[in-house]
VEXSE-84856 format. One record per residue (C-alpha): residue number from 1; x, y, z. Coordinates in pm, whole numbers, plus 50000, padded with zeros to 5 digits. Layout:
VEXSE-84856
<r num="NUM" c1="X" c2="Y" c3="Z"/>
...
end
This chain:
VEXSE-84856
<r num="1" c1="99186" c2="49871" c3="44066"/>
<r num="2" c1="98926" c2="50140" c3="44007"/>
<r num="3" c1="98763" c2="50131" c3="43666"/>
<r num="4" c1="98631" c2="50404" c3="43439"/>
<r num="5" c1="98447" c2="50397" c3="43106"/>
<r num="6" c1="98789" c2="50427" c3="42938"/>
<r num="7" c1="98857" c2="50073" c3="43056"/>
<r num="8" c1="98564" c2="49924" c3="42861"/>
<r num="9" c1="98589" c2="49765" c3="42518"/>
<r num="10" c1="98249" c2="49719" c3="42352"/>
<r num="11" c1="98275" c2="49429" c3="42108"/>
<r num="12" c1="97988" c2="49372" c3="41866"/>
<r num="13" c1="97985" c2="49037" c3="41687"/>
<r num="14" c1="97859" c2="49071" c3="41331"/>
<r num="15" c1="97760" c2="48825" c3="41065"/>
<r num="16" c1="97592" c2="48969" c3="40756"/>
<r num="17" c1="97435" c2="49233" c3="40976"/>
<r num="18" c1="97469" c2="49555" c3="40778"/>
<r num="19" c1="97105" c2="49653" c3="40835"/>
<r num="20" c1="97136" c2="49600" c3="41210"/>
<r num="21" c1="97460" c2="49799" c3="41221"/>
<r num="22" c1="97296" c2="50083" c3="41030"/>
<r num="23" c1="97012" c2="50087" c3="41279"/>
<r num="24" c1="97189" c2="50038" c3="41611"/>
<r num="25" c1="97547" c2="50162" c3="41584"/>
<r num="26" c1="97436" c2="50528" c3="41616"/>
<r num="27" c1="97313" c2="50474" c3="41973"/>
<r num="28" c1="97628" c2="50284" c3="42068"/>
<r num="29" c1="97864" c2="50552" c3="41936"/>
<r num="30" c1="97652" c2="50833" c3="42083"/>
<r num="31" c1="97614" c2="50698" c3="42436"/>
<r num="32" c1="97944" c2="50514" c3="42490"/>
<r num="33" c1="98177" c2="50805" c3="42550"/>
<r num="34" c1="98539" c2="50706" c3="42613"/>
<r num="35" c1="98479" c2="50334" c3="42566"/>
<r num="36" c1="98658" c2="50165" c3="42277"/>
<r num="37" c1="98422" c2="50014" c3="42017"/>
<r num="38" c1="98506" c2="49709" c3="41808"/>
<r num="39" c1="98311" c2="49513" c3="41550"/>
<r num="40" c1="98418" c2="49150" c3="41529"/>
<r num="41" c1="98311" c2="49023" c3="41188"/>
<r num="42" c1="98240" c2="48651" c3="41155"/>
<r num="43" c1="98340" c2="48620" c3="40786"/>
<r num="44" c1="98038" c2="48811" c3="40654"/>
<r num="45" c1="97950" c2="48785" c3="40286"/>
<r num="46" c1="97760" c2="49117" c3="40277"/>
<r num="47" c1="97920" c2="49462" c3="40272"/>
<r num="48" c1="97887" c2="49530" c3="40644"/>
<r num="49" c1="98264" c2="49566" c3="40691"/>
<r num="50" c1="98286" c2="49822" c3="40411"/>
<r num="51" c1="97991" c2="50005" c3="40566"/>
<r num="52" c1="98175" c2="50039" c3="40897"/>
<r num="53" c1="98500" c2="50148" c3="40733"/>
<r num="54" c1="98317" c2="50417" c3="40538"/>
<r num="55" c1="98080" c2="50547" c3="40805"/>
<r num="56" c1="98255" c2="50469" c3="41135"/>
<r num="57" c1="98631" c2="50494" c3="41080"/>
<r num="58" c1="98679" c2="50529" c3="41457"/>
<r num="59" c1="98546" c2="50175" c3="41514"/>
<r num="60" c1="98811" c2="49905" c3="41513"/>
<r num="61" c1="98734" c2="49602" c3="41298"/>
<r num="62" c1="98843" c2="49250" c3="41385"/>
<r num="63" c1="98794" c2="49008" c3="41096"/>
<r num="64" c1="98753" c2="48642" c3="41190"/>
<r num="65" c1="98843" c2="48388" c3="40924"/>
<r num="66" c1="98523" c2="48185" c3="40965"/>
<r num="67" c1="98174" c2="48200" c3="41112"/>
<r num="68" c1="98231" c2="48010" c3="41434"/>
<r num="69" c1="97906" c2="48130" c3="41588"/>
<r num="70" c1="97884" c2="48333" c3="41906"/>
<r num="71" c1="98123" c2="48119" c3="42110"/>
<r num="72" c1="98421" c2="48078" c3="41875"/>
<r num="73" c1="98355" c2="48418" c3="41718"/>
<r num="74" c1="98407" c2="48595" c3="42047"/>
<r num="75" c1="98689" c2="48367" c3="42159"/>
<r num="76" c1="98884" c2="48446" c3="41842"/>
<r num="77" c1="98810" c2="48818" c3="41842"/>
<r num="78" c1="98877" c2="48885" c3="42210"/>
<r num="79" c1="99233" c2="48759" c3="42178"/>
<r num="80" c1="99294" c2="49094" c3="42007"/>
<r num="81" c1="99131" c2="49308" c3="42276"/>
<r num="82" c1="99330" c2="49408" c3="42584"/>
<r num="83" c1="99086" c2="49638" c3="42768"/>
<r num="84" c1="99029" c2="49549" c3="43137"/>
<r num="85" c1="98649" c2="49522" c3="43095"/>
<r num="86" c1="98477" c2="49361" c3="42797"/>
<r num="87" c1="98121" c2="49434" c3="42688"/>
<r num="88" c1="97991" c2="49171" c3="42449"/>
<r num="89" c1="97704" c2="49348" c3="42275"/>
<r num="90" c1="97460" c2="49205" c3="42024"/>
<r num="91" c1="97427" c2="49395" c3="41699"/>
<r num="92" c1="97050" c2="49431" c3="41753"/>
<r num="93" c1="97069" c2="49636" c3="42074"/>
<r num="94" c1="96991" c2="50004" c3="42128"/>
<r num="95" c1="97176" c2="50142" c3="42428"/>
<r num="96" c1="97063" c2="50438" c3="42637"/>
<r num="97" c1="97222" c2="50754" c3="42767"/>
<r num="98" c1="97447" c2="50689" c3="43067"/>
<r num="99" c1="97425" c2="50311" c3="43037"/>
<r num="100" c1="97792" c2="50250" c3="43117"/>
<r num="101" c1="97826" c2="50454" c3="43438"/>
<r num="102" c1="97615" c2="50222" c3="43661"/>
<r num="103" c1="97814" c2="49924" c3="43532"/>
<r num="104" c1="98142" c2="50089" c3="43627"/>
<r num="105" c1="98001" c2="50188" c3="43967"/>
<r num="106" c1="97907" c2="49825" c3="44035"/>
<r num="107" c1="98252" c2="49698" c3="43940"/>
<r num="108" c1="98412" c2="49956" c3="44169"/>
<r num="109" c1="98183" c2="49860" c3="44458"/>
<r num="110" c1="98300" c2="49499" c3="44499"/>
<r num="111" c1="98617" c2="49339" c3="44364"/>
<r num="112" c1="98466" c2="48987" c3="44342"/>
<r num="113" c1="98215" c2="49095" c3="44075"/>
<r num="114" c1="98329" c2="48942" c3="43748"/>
<r num="115" c1="98024" c2="48954" c3="43522"/>
<r num="116" c1="97745" c2="49212" c3="43490"/>
<r num="117" c1="97422" c2="49240" c3="43295"/>
<r num="118" c1="97207" c2="49554" c3="43259"/>
<r num="119" c1="96828" c2="49562" c3="43242"/>
<r num="120" c1="96725" c2="49425" c3="42903"/>
<r num="121" c1="96399" c2="49558" c3="42762"/>
<r num="122" c1="96214" c2="49471" c3="42442"/>
<r num="123" c1="96294" c2="49705" c3="42153"/>
<r num="124" c1="95962" c2="49617" c3="41989"/>
<r num="125" c1="95761" c2="49679" c3="42308"/>
<r num="126" c1="95970" c2="49909" c3="42521"/>
<r num="127" c1="95742" c2="49893" c3="42825"/>
<r num="128" c1="95824" c2="49522" c3="42871"/>
<r num="129" c1="96124" c2="49307" c3="42947"/>
<r num="130" c1="96292" c2="49113" c3="42669"/>
<r num="131" c1="96314" c2="48735" c3="42663"/>
<r num="132" c1="96694" c2="48709" c3="42656"/>
<r num="133" c1="96801" c2="48818" c3="43002"/>
<r num="134" c1="96525" c2="49052" c3="43123"/>
<r num="135" c1="96600" c2="49143" c3="43486"/>
<r num="136" c1="96878" c2="48891" c3="43545"/>
<r num="137" c1="96914" c2="48516" c3="43501"/>
<r num="138" c1="96875" c2="48217" c3="43733"/>
<r num="139" c1="96865" c2="47842" c3="43681"/>
<r num="140" c1="96679" c2="47553" c3="43839"/>
<r num="141" c1="96816" c2="47217" c3="43949"/>
<r num="142" c1="96743" c2="47058" c3="43611"/>
<r num="143" c1="96924" c2="47322" c3="43411"/>
<r num="144" c1="96624" c2="47528" c3="43296"/>
<r num="145" c1="96714" c2="47897" c3="43279"/>
<r num="146" c1="96468" c2="48171" c3="43376"/>
<r num="147" c1="96482" c2="48540" c3="43454"/>
<r num="148" c1="96334" c2="48804" c3="43673"/>
<r num="149" c1="96082" c2="48949" c3="43432"/>
<r num="150" c1="96062" c2="48640" c3="43210"/>
<r num="151" c1="95974" c2="48283" c3="43299"/>
<r num="152" c1="95935" c2="48057" c3="42995"/>
<r num="153" c1="95711" c2="48264" c3="42764"/>
<r num="154" c1="95556" c2="48489" c3="43030"/>
<r num="155" c1="95704" c2="48838" c3="42993"/>
<r num="156" c1="95652" c2="49104" c3="43260"/>
<r num="157" c1="95593" c2="49473" c3="43209"/>
<r num="158" c1="95869" c2="49695" c3="43345"/>
<r num="159" c1="95718" c2="49891" c3="43633"/>
<r num="160" c1="96051" c2="49955" c3="43801"/>
<r num="161" c1="96025" c2="49635" c3="44005"/>
<r num="162" c1="96376" c2="49533" c3="43899"/>
<r num="163" c1="96560" c2="49865" c3="43917"/>
<r num="164" c1="96791" c2="49723" c3="44182"/>
<r num="165" c1="97145" c2="49590" c3="44180"/>
<r num="166" c1="97160" c2="49226" c3="44290"/>
<r num="167" c1="97363" c2="48909" c3="44259"/>
<r num="168" c1="97225" c2="48678" c3="43991"/>
<r num="169" c1="97338" c2="48346" c3="43849"/>
<r num="170" c1="97377" c2="48415" c3="43478"/>
<r num="171" c1="97397" c2="48721" c3="43256"/>
<r num="172" c1="97254" c2="48743" c3="42907"/>
<r num="173" c1="97494" c2="48712" c3="42616"/>
<r num="174" c1="97298" c2="48990" c3="42446"/>
<r num="175" c1="97475" c2="49244" c3="42669"/>
<r num="176" c1="97743" c2="49075" c3="42871"/>
<r num="177" c1="98011" c2="49259" c3="43071"/>
<r num="178" c1="98307" c2="49056" c3="43199"/>
<r num="179" c1="98652" c2="49139" c3="43327"/>
<r num="180" c1="98903" c2="49045" c3="43061"/>
<r num="181" c1="99134" c2="48857" c3="43296"/>
<r num="182" c1="98846" c2="48642" c3="43421"/>
<r num="183" c1="98731" c2="48564" c3="43065"/>
<r num="184" c1="99082" c2="48447" c3="42981"/>
<r num="185" c1="99129" c2="48253" c3="43308"/>
<r num="186" c1="98809" c2="48059" c3="43230"/>
<r num="187" c1="98932" c2="47993" c3="42873"/>
<r num="188" c1="98639" c2="48185" c3="42728"/>
<r num="189" c1="98329" c2="48023" c3="42587"/>
<r num="190" c1="98295" c2="47653" c3="42511"/>
<r num="191" c1="98321" c2="47655" c3="42131"/>
<r num="192" c1="98128" c2="47329" c3="42094"/>
<r num="193" c1="97812" c2="47525" c3="42182"/>
<r num="194" c1="97829" c2="47739" c3="41863"/>
<r num="195" c1="97549" c2="47962" c3="41996"/>
<r num="196" c1="97294" c2="47966" c3="42281"/>
<r num="197" c1="97357" c2="47880" c3="42648"/>
<r num="198" c1="97733" c2="47940" c3="42625"/>
<r num="199" c1="97700" c2="48246" c3="42848"/>
<r num="200" c1="97519" c2="48038" c3="43113"/>
<r num="201" c1="97794" c2="47778" c3="43100"/>
<r num="202" c1="98056" c2="48052" c3="43140"/>
<r num="203" c1="97870" c2="48211" c3="43432"/>
<r num="204" c1="97836" c2="47871" c3="43600"/>
<r num="205" c1="98209" c2="47810" c3="43564"/>
<r num="206" c1="98273" c2="48159" c3="43701"/>
<r num="207" c1="98044" c2="48082" c3="43996"/>
<r num="208" c1="98234" c2="47760" c3="44065"/>
<r num="209" c1="98555" c2="47968" c3="44069"/>
<r num="210" c1="98402" c2="48206" c3="44326"/>
<r num="211" c1="98339" c2="48500" c3="44093"/>
<r num="212" c1="98010" c2="48688" c3="44124"/>
<r num="213" c1="97762" c2="48776" c3="43851"/>
<r num="214" c1="97548" c2="49086" c3="43905"/>
<r num="215" c1="97246" c2="49256" c3="43753"/>
<r num="216" c1="97248" c2="49637" c3="43743"/>
<r num="217" c1="96898" c2="49774" c3="43690"/>
<r num="218" c1="97004" c2="50138" c3="43661"/>
<r num="219" c1="97161" c2="50056" c3="43326"/>
<r num="220" c1="96913" c2="49973" c3="43049"/>
<r num="221" c1="96930" c2="49856" c3="42688"/>
<r num="222" c1="96665" c2="49760" c3="42431"/>
<r num="223" c1="96705" c2="49429" c3="42249"/>
<r num="224" c1="96528" c2="49321" c3="41930"/>
<r num="225" c1="96589" c2="48949" c3="41992"/>
<r num="226" c1="96573" c2="48666" c3="41741"/>
<r num="227" c1="96767" c2="48868" c3="41483"/>
<r num="228" c1="96999" c2="48577" c3="41406"/>
<r num="229" c1="96775" c2="48277" c3="41481"/>
<r num="230" c1="96402" c2="48319" c3="41532"/>
<r num="231" c1="96246" c2="48175" c3="41849"/>
<r num="232" c1="96055" c2="47922" c3="41636"/>
<r num="233" c1="96370" c2="47810" c3="41453"/>
<r num="234" c1="96431" c2="47436" c3="41469"/>
<r num="235" c1="96804" c2="47513" c3="41472"/>
<r num="236" c1="96755" c2="47725" c3="41784"/>
<r num="237" c1="96548" c2="47447" c3="41945"/>
<r num="238" c1="96829" c2="47201" c3="41876"/>
<r num="239" c1="97102" c2="47426" c3="42018"/>
<r num="240" c1="96903" c2="47521" c3="42328"/>
<r num="241" c1="96812" c2="47164" c3="42424"/>
<r num="242" c1="97155" c2="47021" c3="42341"/>
<r num="243" c1="97358" c2="47296" c3="42504"/>
<r num="244" c1="97144" c2="47292" c3="42816"/>
<r num="245" c1="97230" c2="46926" c3="42866"/>
<r num="246" c1="97597" c2="47001" c3="42799"/>
<r num="247" c1="97591" c2="47271" c3="43068"/>
<r num="248" c1="97416" c2="47053" c3="43323"/>
<r num="249" c1="97664" c2="46766" c3="43290"/>
<r num="250" c1="97969" c2="46992" c3="43303"/>
<r num="251" c1="97872" c2="47202" c3="43601"/>
<r num="252" c1="97609" c2="47058" c3="43832"/>
<r num="253" c1="97681" c2="46878" c3="44160"/>
<r num="254" c1="97745" c2="46509" c3="44231"/>
<r num="255" c1="97381" c2="46414" c3="44165"/>
<r num="256" c1="97439" c2="46474" c3="43796"/>
<r num="257" c1="97296" c2="46140" c3="43675"/>
<r num="258" c1="96961" c2="46187" c3="43847"/>
<r num="259" c1="96926" c2="46544" c3="43731"/>
<r num="260" c1="97012" c2="46462" c3="43371"/>
<r num="261" c1="96766" c2="46169" c3="43361"/>
<r num="262" c1="96480" c2="46385" c3="43490"/>
<r num="263" c1="96577" c2="46663" c3="43252"/>
<r num="264" c1="96568" c2="46426" c3="42955"/>
<r num="265" c1="96224" c2="46300" c3="43057"/>
<r num="266" c1="96101" c2="46661" c3="43070"/>
<r num="267" c1="96260" c2="46720" c3="42728"/>
<r num="268" c1="96061" c2="46421" c3="42605"/>
<r num="269" c1="95740" c2="46585" c3="42725"/>
<r num="270" c1="95835" c2="46901" c3="42536"/>
<r num="271" c1="95907" c2="46694" c3="42224"/>
<r num="272" c1="95566" c2="46526" c3="42252"/>
<r num="273" c1="95403" c2="46868" c3="42275"/>
<r num="274" c1="95577" c2="46974" c3="41954"/>
<r num="275" c1="95462" c2="46654" c3="41785"/>
<r num="276" c1="95099" c2="46702" c3="41892"/>
<r num="277" c1="95118" c2="47060" c3="41764"/>
<r num="278" c1="95250" c2="46925" c3="41430"/>
<r num="279" c1="95577" c2="47115" c3="41471"/>
<r num="280" c1="95772" c2="46825" c3="41334"/>
<r num="281" c1="96098" c2="47010" c3="41274"/>
<r num="282" c1="96112" c2="47116" c3="41640"/>
<r num="283" c1="96019" c2="46764" c3="41752"/>
<r num="284" c1="96303" c2="46621" c3="41545"/>
<r num="285" c1="96539" c2="46890" c3="41677"/>
<r num="286" c1="96496" c2="46762" c3="42033"/>
<r num="287" c1="96566" c2="46405" c3="41922"/>
<r num="288" c1="96872" c2="46529" c3="41736"/>
<r num="289" c1="96983" c2="46728" c3="42042"/>
<r num="290" c1="96965" c2="46416" c3="42259"/>
<r num="291" c1="97157" c2="46219" c3="41998"/>
<r num="292" c1="97433" c2="46480" c3="41995"/>
<r num="293" c1="97436" c2="46477" c3="42375"/>
<r num="294" c1="97499" c2="46100" c3="42383"/>
<r num="295" c1="97767" c2="46138" c3="42116"/>
<r num="296" c1="97948" c2="46401" c3="42325"/>
<r num="297" c1="97892" c2="46248" c3="42669"/>
<r num="298" c1="98244" c2="46114" c3="42727"/>
<r num="299" c1="98395" c2="46448" c3="42625"/>
<r num="300" c1="98160" c2="46630" c3="42864"/>
<r num="301" c1="98247" c2="46398" c3="43152"/>
<r num="302" c1="98615" c2="46463" c3="43084"/>
<r num="303" c1="98550" c2="46838" c3="43090"/>
<r num="304" c1="98357" c2="46797" c3="43414"/>
<r num="305" c1="98655" c2="46623" c3="43574"/>
<r num="306" c1="98897" c2="46888" c3="43447"/>
<r num="307" c1="98678" c2="47170" c3="43581"/>
<r num="308" c1="98693" c2="47019" c3="43930"/>
<r num="309" c1="98359" c2="47185" c3="43993"/>
<r num="310" c1="98221" c2="47276" c3="44334"/>
<r num="311" c1="97873" c2="47171" c3="44454"/>
<r num="312" c1="97628" c2="47291" c3="44190"/>
<r num="313" c1="97410" c2="47596" c3="44214"/>
<r num="314" c1="97032" c2="47571" c3="44224"/>
<r num="315" c1="96812" c2="47877" c3="44278"/>
<r num="316" c1="96481" c2="47689" c3="44276"/>
<r num="317" c1="96388" c2="47321" c3="44293"/>
<r num="318" c1="96207" c2="47297" c3="43958"/>
<r num="319" c1="96087" c2="47592" c3="43755"/>
<r num="320" c1="95882" c2="47351" c3="43539"/>
<r num="321" c1="95685" c2="47236" c3="43845"/>
<r num="322" c1="95641" c2="47593" c3="43974"/>
<r num="323" c1="95530" c2="47733" c3="43638"/>
<r num="324" c1="95322" c2="47460" c3="43476"/>
<r num="325" c1="95179" c2="47279" c3="43781"/>
<r num="326" c1="95164" c2="47543" c3="44056"/>
<r num="327" c1="95082" c2="47827" c3="43816"/>
<r num="328" c1="95358" c2="48061" c3="43937"/>
<r num="329" c1="95414" c2="48273" c3="43629"/>
<r num="330" c1="95625" c2="48562" c3="43763"/>
<r num="331" c1="95947" c2="48576" c3="43962"/>
<r num="332" c1="95792" c2="48735" c3="44272"/>
<r num="333" c1="95561" c2="48431" c3="44307"/>
<r num="334" c1="95847" c2="48181" c3="44326"/>
end
């Protein structure tokens, strides 16, 4: 079928985010002509729902009964959305004029495209890419994600170098377009993740089912980032390290044992670095993440068998080796 902006449902997940909604909803309502806009509320205790009802009566509100994080929050809410194309949009994103048209053009260009991400720039420094997604996501053989425009903590300036439309491996959950039927056929996000890395897991499962994920650089949004959990948060450290191991076991190829062992050794190096830097909460978060991984291992292996995954995807051999040992700090050097 041929899509138009009328076929898009923009779904913003909210949890106690009245201030963010006040700041960023105006750009979404202004520049998203014809698209349906929803706010999925994760059992907020502030007055954000009343704020929407009063100021944006045209926005449809979906009220979840609990705060199940990003994964369960969207899984629950999207059961009530029947639009052909879903846009999962963070509440801390400013969209730009005409941002939806390039997305629709990409979907209409190739039927196998299931997931799309726009260019994601930093709201606080608009000349630069933003950490969560940047110019499109990739992953190395040990499950470390990286982006065009952002490798580990090295952020590139946007000089138009990623204004293209290309196939990528994963799209950022900050602004994540997916065909509704594909989301449902993949059973949505893995709710055990709560938040962080669930979009990479979903993209990997989509890849293993022969769907394509694309980056569309002609569409741009500005993301604040860290509005829910700061980058230094020990909770975020725990979720990132744990969920990355979950994703690797579920989706990588038959050499899963070797890859997981090397990944856990590299995690140990990261933990040691936190300890030396006296960041004890982050150090303990990695230990806790590994403990949770062991606790969930049999469940993950069962999921892996049920997924019947194809040979795993690996864009680069090891991004850790390239970045920290070979000094390759930007995507064009890889």
